[in-house]
C-alpha positions, 0 to 999 in steps of 0.5 A: 950791219954797223949797228946790229942791235940798235933800234931804228929810233937810236940810229935815227937819233945819232944820224939826226944829231950829226946832220944838225951839227953839220948844218950849223957850219953852213947856216950860222954865217948866213943866219947871222947876216940875215937876222942882222938885216931883219933886226934893221942893224944893217941895210942888206946881207952884204953890208952886214957880212962886211961890217961884222967881219970888219968889227969882230973878225971872221968869228963874228959870222959865227956868233950864236954858233953854240946856241945854234948847236944846242938847238939844232943838234937836239932838234934834229936828233929828237925829230928823227928819233921820234919819227922813226920810233913812231913809224916802228910803233905804228907798224907793230900795232897795225901790222902795216906801213903808215898811209900818207896821212898817218905818215904826215901826222907822225911827222907833225908829232915829231916836229912839234916834240922837237920844237917844244924842246928847243925853242928857248935856244932859238930865242938865245941864238936870235938875240946873239945873232942880232948883235953879232958885231959886238960878239955877245956871249951866250950868258950875256944873251940869256941875261938880256932876255931875262932882264927884258922879260921877252925875246 
């Protein structure tokens, strides 16, 4: 066994963090284009992709990558760890596996916990992605949110 003395929650935390980081590489360029269209900056994702690359270079498609990592890595890590820890706890308390309904409740608690911890980064990420063609900074996005008083 690779991690003989590690709890299921610890292993799940690391696994979730790795999964979150890996997914960012794929989903950020897609999200940048989609959110730019949703914000009515561009008429469709193809125009968005071409315009962003033309104005900001390929790096423009990765606008918001850092806040996405700051959101997704802890989101997945916390979600996986809370889920596995609660399932382990449930098994020890009730001396049985969780029922489907209990498993759904455990999943809901894990999702709510991770969302509560990471939603502020989602606001920063969205602000950055909607202005990807000018390559905004994390600090600039946060300042804009604070100045506006809302996302």
